[in-house]
N, C-alpha and C positions, 0 to 999 in steps of 0.2 A: 127677712131673708137670712140673717145671721142665726136666728132661732131655729129655722128649718135645717140649716147646715149642722148646727150643734146636735139637734135631735137625730138627724140622719147619721152623723158620726157616732153618736152614742149607741144607735142600733147596730152599726157595723162593728164596733169595738169588741163585743163578745165573740163575734164570729172569728176574728183574728186570734183570739186567745183559746179557742177550743182545740184541745189536743186530739189529733187523730191517732188512734192506735196504729202502730206500725206492725204489719204482718210480716215477720221476718222470713216466713216460708213462702211468701207470695211469689217471689222470683225464683224459688227453688222447687218448681213443679217439674218432676222428671218427664222428659219426653221419651219417645221410643229409643231404646238403646241406653238409657240412663237410669240410675237408681238414686234414691235419696239416702245418704249415709250420715248417721249421727255418730260422732266419736266422743267417747267418755274416758276419763281417767279415774281409776279407782286406786285405793291403797290397801295393802295387806301387810300384816305383821306389825311390829312396833319398832320405834326408833326414838331414842331419847333426845337427840339434837333437833333443833329447829332448822329445817332446810327449805330453801326456796330456789326456783329456777324458772326459766322461760322456755316454753315449747313452741316451736314454729316449724314451718316448711313440711307440714304433714303431707304424705304422699302414699299412694298405692302402686304396686308393681303389677303390670298387665302387659302381656305380649312383648316382653323384653324391654319395657320402658317404664320409667317412673312417671306417674301422673300426679302432678301437684293438685291438692284439693282446694287450694286458694283460700285457706282459712287464716284468720289473723293470729298473731302471737298471743299466747295465754300465759299469765303468770301462775305458777303452781306454788302454793305455800302449804307445807305439811301441817302446820298448826291450824290452818283454816279448813283444810280438805280432809282431815283424818276421818276415816270411816264414812266418807261421803263420795258420791260420784260427782265429778266435775265435768261439765260439758265443755269439750275442747272446740266443738263447732259442728255445724250441719252443712253438708256440701253435696253437690251432684257428682256422681262418679259413674264411670262406664259400667254397664251391665256386664256380667260374666264372672269368671273365676279369678279370684285374687289370692295369692299365696304369701305375699310379703307386704310389710308396712314399714314406713320409716318417718322420722321426724328429727329435728335438731334441738339440742339442749344447750342453752346459753345462760349467762347471768346467774351462775350458781353462787349461793351464799349459804354458809353454815353458821348458825348462831350470830348472824349479823356480819360475818366476815366474808368478803368476796374470795371465791376459790376459782382460780383460772382453770378452764377446761381446755385442754389442748385441742387444736383444730381437728386432728384425726380422731378424737373421741367425741366430738360434738354430734355427729350424725349417728343416730341409733336406728339400726335396721333389725326388724323382727320378722321371724317366720311364723305364720299362723300354724298352730298344731293341726288344724284341719282347714282346707281351703274355704275361703269365704265366697259364697255365691251370691252375687247381687243380681236380682231379677229385674228385668226392665219394668220401669214405672212403679216399682215397689220401694219400700223403705226397710233398711236394716241398720243395726248398730254394730259398732266396733268398740271393744273394750280393751283399753290399755291399762295394765295393772302395774303399779309401782310397788315392788317388793321391798318394804322398808328393812326387813331383817337381812336381806341379801345385799343391800347397799353397804359398801365398805364404810365403816365409821372412821372418824378422825378428820379434822378439817382439811389436811393436805392430801388425803387419800380417798376422799368421798367420791364414789361413782354410782349414780342411780342405776338400779337394775330393773328392767321392764320385761313384761311379756304381753302378748296381745292375742285376742281371739275374737271371732265373729259371733254374732247373736246366734244362739243354737235353736231356739224355738220362737216363732212369731208370737207376739202377745195375744193375738186373736185365735191362735190354734189351741 
């Protein structure tokens, strides 16, 4: 009897260790009136100092209201993300025309030194140069660019400068 139990347990043991791939988009299937939105951070220009900060509270503006995208906070580190796109998150957003985008910047450090960001400067609000149209049940990207050259240098006066735009051409087009 004991041998049967051990054999049965040995057969079940591998089943408990099999990793199931997690489909992160499985619950992000847009329904009618929703679009899938991927938000990326890019960098342009150059900056000698090593800067890092946290971005959170990403939101789109539609119909006179800010709509939180519900994305987790992301740490941005210039030395790791230079000349690369950093995925800030994928979220469902309401279909329609969007003209503004915002997020919060906190936990700013320059060359390892913490730099306080005044509360009134933490929220970054950006106007898209062209409206971003999110079509129902489709997917589109939003690109936020961190302009390294425009960001004020100096530890006590550093303020990241950003612009944002929507995806201009669908990849399949």
